[in-house]
N, C-alpha and C positions, 0 to 999 in steps of 0.2 A: 177503664172508665165507662160508666154508663151515663148517657146524657145526649144532648142534641147540640150540634154545631149549626148555627144559622149564619148565612152570609147574605148581605144586602148589596145592591148595586144597580146601576142602570142596565137593563137587559133588552129593551125593545126600543130600537132607534128609528122607527118609521111609523107613520100612520097612513094607511092605504098605500099610494105610490109616492108619498112625500117622504124623503129621507132627511133625518136630522143632521145637524152640522157637527155637534161636539159630543165627546164622550159623556159629559155631565148632563146632557139633555135627556138621555133615555129614560123611559118609564121603568119604575123600580120592579126588579125581579128578586124574590126571596127564595133562597135555596136552603134545604135542611139536609143534614147528615145525622141520622139517629143511630147511635151506637148502643147495642144491647146484646149481651150474651154472645159476643164474638160475631154478631151479624150487623150489617149496615143497611139501613133503610133510607133511601134518598127520595127527595121530592122537591118540586119547585112550584111557585105560583106568583102571578102578578099581584102587586099590592093595589088594592082598589081605592086609589086616591080619587078625589073629585076631578083632578086634572086628567087622569087616565080614563075615567068613566066618560067624561065629557068628550074627550078626543075620540073614543070609540063610537060614541053615539052620533057625534056630528061629523065624523070622518075628517077632522082637522084639529090642529093645535088650538086650544081655547084659553089657556093660561100662559103667563110669562114663565118660560123655563130658563135654564142657565143662559142659553144664547138664542133660543127661539122665542118669537112673540107671535100672537095671533095675527092673521092677515085681515086687515080691516076693510070693510065694504066701502067706506067713504071717510072723509076727514072727520065728520062728527062722531063716528064710531071710535076713531083714534082718540079724540078729545075725551070721550066718555071713558075709554080705557085708562087714560092718564089720571082721571079723577078717581077711578077705582084703585089705581096703583097706590095712592096715598093712604087709602083705608086698608090696603092689603088685599082687597077683594080680587084683584086680577093677578096676584102673585100665585105661583104654583104651590100645591101641597104634595107634590110628587116626592115622597120620602125615600129617595134613592141613594142615600149616602151611608148611614150607619145603622146598626141595630144594637140595642142595649137591654140588659135585664135589670130592672129596678130592684131595690132592696125588698119591695113588697111582692115581688114575683111577676109583676106585669112586664111584658116584653114590648118595647117601643122602637119603631123605625123612625129615623130622623133625617132631616136635611137642614139647610140654612134658614129656611123660612120657619117661623114659629108655628104657623098653621100646619106645616108638614111634619107634625109629631103624631104618628098613627100607631094605635095599639093593635097588636096582632096576636093570634093564637099560635104558640110555638109548635103545636102538634099538627093542626090542620092547615096552618099558614093563612087562615082566614083573617081578613081585615075587620077588626071589631069596632073601629070608630076612632075619632080624633081624641087625643089627649088634650082636653080643654083646661088650660091653666086658669085657676080660679082666683088669681090675684088681679090687681089693677095696674100691673107694671107696663102693660102695653108693649109697643115696639113691634117691628115686623120681622126682625131677623135675630138669630142667636148663633153661637158657635155650633157647628155641625157635630162636634165631638165634645159632649159634656164629660165630666169626670164622674163616673158612677161606681159606687161601692154599696155594700149591703146597708151602710149607715146613712148615705146621703147622695144627692145629685147636685153637682156644682156646674154652673155654666156662666158664660159672659153674654151680656146684651149690649151690643154696640149702640151708642146714641149718635145718630147721624146729624141731628139738629145742633146740639151743643156738644161738639166732638169729645167723646169719652166712652167709658164702659161701666156698666153696672155688673158687679160680681154678685151672683145670687145663689141661694141654696134651697133645695126642696127636700123635705123629709119623706121617708118611705110612707106609703099609705095616704099621702096628700097630693093635691095638684097645685099647692100654693107655693110659689117661689118667694122667698124673703131676701131682702137686700142685705148683704154683708157690708158692702161699701161701694164707693164709686172712685174710678180713676179718670182724671181729666187728661186728654191728650196734651202732650207737650208742644206739638207742632202740627202743621198740616191743615188742609181744608176739611178733612174728615178723618174718622178713625181708621187705623190700619185694619186690613182684613184679618179676622180671627177665626180661621177654620178649626183650629184647636189651640190648646194652651196647657201648660203643665202645672202640677201642684207638688209641694213637699208636705211633710207631716204637719207643719204649722202655717204654711204660706201658700198663697195663690200667686202665680207669676202671670202677669198680663202683658202680652207682647204688643208693641205699637210699631207695626211694620210700615216701610215707605210705600208698599203696595196698598193703596188706600181705597175705600169705597168711593164711588163717584156717582152722585145723583143724576148728573146729565147723561152719563152712559146708561144708567138704569132706565131712562126715559126713551132712549133711542129705539127706533123700529128695526135697525140693523146693527149687529154687534161690531164693536171696535176690536182690535187685536188683544186688548186686555179686558174685554167684556165689561163687567160691571165695576171695574177697578181702574185706577190710574197710578202710574209709577211716579213718585215724588221724591227723588233722591235728595233734593234740597231741603226737604222737611226732616231728614235724618231718621234714625231708628232708635227706639228706646225699649227698655224692659222695666216694668214696675212690679214691685213685690208688696203684696198686701197680707197683713196678718189675718188668718181665718177667724180668729176669736174676736178681735176688736174692730176689724175693718180698716185699721190705720195702715197708711202706706209707709213701710219701713225703708224702702230704697226705690229710687227712680234714676236709672243710669242710661247714658247714651252708649250705644253699641255700634259696631260697624254695620253698614247696610246689609240686610239679609232678606231672603225670600224662603218661606217654608209653608207647606200645608200642614205637616204633621210633627208635633213634638213627640218625643219618645218617652222621656221621664225627667224628673228633677229630684234633687236631694239637697240636704243641708250639710255644708262642710263645717266641721268643728275643730277647735284648737285642743291642746292637751287638757285644758280645764273644762272642756265640754261646752264652751261658748260657741254659738253659731257665728262664723266669720264671713261666710259667703254662701250663695246659692249656686249650684251647678245645674244647668238646664241643657238637655241634649235634644236636637231636632234633626230632621232630614232637610238639609239646607242646600238650596240650588245656586250657591255662589252669587247671591244677589242678582240673579238673572231671572226676570219675570217671563221670558219667552216660553218656559215650560207650559204655561197656560194655553198658548196658541198651538203648541206642538200636539196637544191632545185633541185637535180636530180630527174627526173620523177619517176624513180624506187622507191626512198624514198617516194615520195608524193603519189604514188599509192598503196604502200604496208602497209599502216597504219593498225595496228590490233586493234586499239581502246583502248589499254592498255598502251603501252610504250610511255613515254613522250619524243618525239624526237626534239621538237622545242627549239633551243638554246635561252637562256634568252636575253631579250632586255629591254630597258628603255627609258624614255625621258631624254637624256643627255643634260645638260645645261652648255654651255661654258660661262665663264666670261673672257673677254679680256680687261685688263686695258689699258688705253691710256696715262698712266703717264710715259712711258718709261720702265716699269717693264718688265723683260725678260720672266716671267712665267704667264700663264693663268690658270684658274681653270676648272675642269669638275666635275659636281655633278649631282645627280638625281633631276629632277625638281619636281617630286612627287614620292611617295613610289611605286616601280614597282609592288608590289602585287595588287595594285589598279586595274591594267589592266592585271593581270595574267602573268606578266613578259614577255608579248609579245607586240611588238610595231612596226608598220610600216604603210606605205601607208597613210600619213597624208594630211589633207586639213584644211584650215582656211578660215575665212571670207576675201575675197580678198581686202576689204577696209583697212584691218589691215596689209597688206604686208609691212614689214620694220618698223612697228610701234609697240609700246607696245600693247600687246594683252592678252586676258584671256583664250579664248577657242580654242581647236583644236579637230579635229575629225580623228580617226585612226582605224586601225585594231589591236585588242588586242587578248588575249588568254583565253580560258577556258580549263584548263588542266585536264587530259592528252591530248595532241594534237601533230600533226606533222606540223601544219601550222596555222597562225593566223586565228581564227575562230569566233571572235566576232567583233561587231562594238562598238566603244568606244568614248564617249565624255569626253574630258579632261578639267577640270577646274584648271588652273595653279595658280589661286589665292587661292582658298580653298584647293588646292592640293588633289582633289578628282576626281574619274572617275565614269561615269555611263556606264554600258555595256548592249548591246543588244546581245542576243545569242539564237540560235535555233539549237537544236541537228540535226546533219546530214547535216549541210549546211556550205558552205565556202563563206563568203561575200567578194566582191571586195571593193577597196578603197571607203570610204564614202566621197561623194563630196558635199560640202556646197554651196548652192545657196541662197544669201540674198534676202529677200522680197523687192520689190520696195518700197522706202521710209522708210525702217526700221531704227529705231533709236538705237535699242539694238544690240550688237555684235552678239548674237546668234539667232536673229530673222530671221529665214529662214527655208529652207527645206534641209534635207540631203538625197542624192540619192545614192543607192547602188544596184548593180546587184548581185543576190544571186544564187549560183550554189548548187544544192542539190545532195546528194550522189546517189540518185535513178535516176539521169540523167535529172531531170526536173530543172526548174529555174524560178525565178520571179524578177521583179523590185520592190524594196522596197523604200518607202518614210517615213522618220522619221521627227518629229518636231525638229528643231534645238535647241529649248529652253528646252522642257521637255524631249526630246529624246524618246518620245512615238511614236508608229506606227500611221501614218496618213492613209496610203493605201498601198496595194500591188497589182501588176498586174501579173497574171500567164502568162508565155510565152508559146507559142504553141510548143516549142521545148526546149531542154536543151542547155545552153550556157556554153562554157568552161570558166575557170577562166580568168580574164583579169587584166590589170595593171592600167593605169592612164587615167583620164578623163578631159573634159573641158565643159564649158557651152557656147552655142551660142545663145544669146538672139534674139527673133524675132524682126526685125526692125519695 
């Protein structure tokens, strides 16, 4: 393959001598691995967000990050910041979560704030400016993970005032999001957190999780254990299914309580006559335990003694959403969680299987005891088996699957991951998507911090 793998994520967790608290606070570092004629060219660069530039200039945090807030000189400065919060002016644009290639070729780094949509040059990694949405939909936040194909960009805009979600679409070559439809929350004081969501060929699945946005926590000067969210088990959990074409809601079911950051994929289940009877949606599910958020404090991640098992359990949660009008859906484990060490996050699939019935997924699992997912895992959801790659003293980032040109098998491709070693070094790792054996590794001339999500930019 010829092309460039890009990986985004928080990479700088301090300003001067002040150390940040949480993994998600760090200023975005973009890494590239450029594959050409059997050679690998690597590079990295800080994303030049307003938040990062202001912090460097003023030598302190100037915007509200995930858990960090500016230190106010006096009470009136705090009141002024609260006023700026409602307009979004004090929210960060630190685009440290994902990176996507739009259908028109633009490459955009994203986070949960809408203003944190920054266009970058995939070759030089230069920050080119903000993706200014040209519509009047407003709102301050959106899903950090849109669904992006060559034909469209789909995302969810949570409505914190009148709890619900707008499902919107943006066509390639435009900056205008158009509303497909709206989902009203069934319960709760606010919408559930939507870090990601899945789609099928004809439907968008909107999750309503009991881990809900919380305006009071957003206003605080010091973080709570659940940061900008609150756990509301009494508000229950729901999944809503919206028709992409009409915007109509075809199902809205109650499901068992769940916590997930990342959906893996979804597809339509059909009967013998080709009628869609149910939607299957898979996610990395944390057994309805929200403590995973607080476990990602840097203090926890840096103080692992090698013995205590600190990583909360996770599994591949499989939702079944019936389309026969039934009020309840199911949530089960898609395979035995011990197959992947009861650790599960950071998933990728063959992009040709998006929204379709699929067999394989690639994720980060666990070899215990650990404090963080520390293996690369290939999941076979038909045989219900996992194959794990593990190397002691390393932390791998999201395994990213790139299909071979002209491949006919779903797992015929290469899996790319950036590996951080405890001794401060790092390397790029390539695994065979089918056998999950190592193809090659390239030692980097310096250590790279842990990062989050990636994308592939093929060479034209």
